[in-house]
C-alpha positions as CSV (number, residue, x, y, z in Angstrom):
1,M,-15.9,6.4,47.7
2,K,-13.7,6.2,50.9
3,K,-10.6,7.1,48.8
4,L,-12.4,10.3,47.6
5,L,-13.1,11.3,51.2
6,L,-9.4,10.8,52.2
7,L,-8.2,13.3,49.6
8,P,-9.9,16.4,51.2
9,L,-8.8,15.2,54.6
10,F,-5.2,15.0,53.3
11,L,-5.4,18.4,51.8
12,V,-6.7,19.9,55.0
13,L,-3.9,18.4,57.0
14,L,-1.3,19.5,54.4
15,S,-2.6,23.1,54.4
16,A,-2.7,23.2,58.2
17,S,0.9,22.0,58.3
18,L,2.0,24.7,55.8
19,F,0.6,27.4,58.1
20,A,1.7,25.9,61.4
21,A,4.6,27.3,63.4
22,D,8.1,26.2,62.3
23,T,9.6,23.3,64.2
24,Y,13.2,24.2,63.5
25,D,15.4,27.1,64.5
26,K,18.7,28.3,63.0
27,G,21.4,25.9,64.3
28,N,19.2,22.8,64.7
29,Q,20.7,19.7,63.1
30,I,19.5,16.5,61.4
31,F,21.7,13.3,61.1
32,S,20.3,10.5,58.8
33,F,21.1,7.0,57.8
34,N,19.7,6.0,54.4
35,I,19.3,2.5,52.8
36,G,17.4,1.3,49.8
37,T,17.4,0.5,46.2
38,T,18.4,2.3,43.0
39,I,16.7,1.9,39.6
40,P,18.9,2.6,36.5
41,T,16.6,4.9,34.6
42,F,18.5,6.0,31.5
43,T,22.0,6.2,29.9
44,Y,22.6,8.9,27.2
45,F,25.8,8.5,25.1
46,F,27.5,11.7,23.9
47,S,29.4,10.1,21.0
48,D,28.5,11.5,17.6
49,N,28.4,8.1,15.9
50,S,26.2,6.5,18.4
51,S,24.1,9.2,20.1
52,S,21.4,7.2,21.8
53,T,19.4,7.0,25.0
54,L,18.9,3.6,26.7
55,V,15.9,3.6,29.0
56,G,15.1,1.3,31.9
57,P,16.8,-1.5,33.8
58,G,17.9,-4.8,32.2
59,E,19.5,-6.2,29.1
60,G,18.8,-4.3,25.9
61,N,18.1,-1.1,27.9
62,T,20.6,0.5,30.3
63,G,22.2,-2.9,30.7
64,M,22.1,-2.6,34.5
65,K,19.9,-4.3,37.0
66,V,18.2,-2.7,40.0
67,G,20.9,-2.1,42.7
68,G,21.3,-1.0,46.3
69,Y,22.4,2.2,48.2
70,G,23.4,3.1,51.7
71,G,24.5,6.5,52.9
72,I,24.8,8.9,55.8
73,S,24.0,12.6,55.8
74,Y,24.4,15.6,58.1
75,Q,22.6,19.0,57.9
76,V,22.4,22.1,60.0
77,F,19.6,24.7,59.6
78,N,20.6,28.1,58.4
79,T,17.0,29.3,58.5
80,S,13.8,27.9,60.0
81,K,12.9,26.2,56.7
82,T,16.3,25.5,55.0
83,A,19.3,23.4,55.9
84,I,22.8,22.9,54.4
85,G,25.1,19.9,54.8
86,G,26.4,16.9,52.9
87,E,26.0,13.2,52.2
88,I,28.3,10.3,51.4
89,G,27.1,7.0,50.2
90,Y,27.8,3.8,48.3
91,N,25.7,2.6,45.3
92,F,26.0,-0.7,43.4
93,N,24.3,-2.2,40.4
94,F,25.2,-5.3,38.4
95,S,25.3,-5.2,34.6
96,A,23.5,-7.8,32.4
97,A,27.0,-9.3,32.0
98,K,27.1,-9.7,35.8
99,M,29.8,-7.2,36.2
100,L,29.7,-4.8,39.2
101,F,29.1,-1.0,38.7
102,T,29.8,1.0,41.9
103,A,29.4,4.7,42.6
104,V,30.6,6.5,45.8
105,P,28.8,9.9,45.7
106,F,29.9,12.6,48.1
107,Y,28.2,15.9,47.8
108,A,27.0,19.2,49.4
109,K,23.2,19.2,50.1
110,Y,20.7,22.0,50.3
111,T,17.3,21.1,51.8
112,Y,14.0,23.1,51.9
113,I,11.4,21.8,54.3
114,P,8.1,23.6,53.7
115,V,6.1,21.2,55.8
116,Q,7.6,20.3,59.2
117,G,6.7,19.0,62.6
118,G,5.3,15.5,63.2
119,W,5.7,15.1,59.4
120,D,8.5,16.7,57.4
121,I,8.5,17.0,53.6
122,P,12.1,17.7,52.6
123,I,13.0,18.8,49.1
124,S,16.8,18.4,48.6
125,F,19.3,19.4,45.9
126,G,22.8,18.0,45.8
127,L,26.0,18.8,43.9
128,G,29.4,17.2,44.2
129,G,31.5,14.3,42.9
130,A,31.4,10.6,42.6
131,Y,34.0,7.9,42.3
132,I,32.7,5.3,39.8
133,K,34.1,1.9,38.9
134,Y,33.0,-0.6,36.3
135,N,35.0,-3.7,35.5
136,D,38.6,-2.5,35.4
137,A,37.9,1.1,34.6
138,S,37.4,3.8,37.4
139,L,37.3,7.6,37.5
140,M,36.3,10.6,39.5
141,T,33.3,12.5,38.0
142,M,30.6,15.0,38.8
143,Y,27.4,14.1,40.6
144,A,24.0,15.9,41.0
145,N,20.7,15.0,42.4
146,M,17.2,16.1,43.4
147,E,15.3,14.3,46.0
148,V,11.9,14.6,47.8
149,G,10.7,12.6,50.7
150,V,8.4,12.4,53.7
151,T,9.7,11.8,57.3
152,W,7.5,10.9,60.3
153,F,8.6,11.9,63.7
154,P,6.6,9.9,66.3
155,G,8.6,11.6,69.1
156,E,10.7,14.7,69.5
157,N,14.0,13.4,68.0
158,W,13.8,10.2,66.0
159,G,12.1,10.0,62.6
160,F,11.5,7.4,59.8
161,G,11.4,8.4,56.2
162,L,10.8,7.4,52.6
163,N,12.7,9.3,49.8
164,T,13.0,9.3,46.0
165,G,14.3,11.5,43.3
166,L,16.8,11.5,40.4
167,W,20.6,11.1,40.4
168,L,22.7,12.3,37.4
169,I,26.2,10.8,37.0
170,P,28.2,11.9,33.9
171,E,31.1,9.8,32.7
172,F,33.8,11.7,31.0
173,N,36.7,9.4,30.3
174,Y,40.2,10.8,30.4
175,Y,41.7,8.3,27.9
176,E,41.1,8.9,24.2
177,N,40.4,5.2,23.5
178,L,37.5,5.3,26.1
179,Q,35.9,8.6,25.1
180,Q,33.4,6.9,22.8
181,D,31.9,5.6,26.1
182,N,31.3,9.1,27.5
183,A,27.7,9.2,28.8
184,L,25.2,10.5,31.3
185,A,23.6,8.0,33.6
186,G,20.4,8.6,35.5
187,F,19.2,6.6,38.5
188,V,16.0,6.8,40.6
189,P,16.7,5.9,44.3
190,I,14.0,4.6,46.6
191,T,15.3,4.8,50.1
192,L,14.2,4.4,53.7
193,S,15.8,6.7,56.3
194,I,16.3,6.9,60.1
195,S,16.8,10.5,61.2
196,Y,17.8,12.1,64.5
197,R,17.1,15.8,65.0
198,Q,18.1,18.2,67.7
């Protein structure tokens, strides 16, 4: 019963935040450190002879275990509700064969913050590149993501957040003998963040 009472309270607070005055002005900035885990969600192979989708972490699925991520991002507000910037990070996952898969994403980031103030709810889209390496093979590839989060600012400048979303990392091999391995990998990050705004 108490849980049912909390839902209307949450909805009232959310609607009050949506119609509250904007916290940010054009030119304000946010700098964030992110750390957390990444869950391998799916791998889709493009090859005609083995088109298949492997779902979930572990052996017999994507073949990768839950991994880790760390990154830094910087954004500047171009309106009172939107910011542009970028992020660079480092992701790692081990395969079922205990080999290391790494990805170093670097990308431009666009963020929309419809709810802001003591609590921010950022919705972000990223597009850029990633350097990926598995065993002895490495290559530069494209990278895209969508993330949503919530950040609590107990004071004026420092905030603590929780974020999740979906990363898409395509693998297009340059060498003909590796092209049967061309694939699209999806990861779900769950990260904590520390942000500084001014």
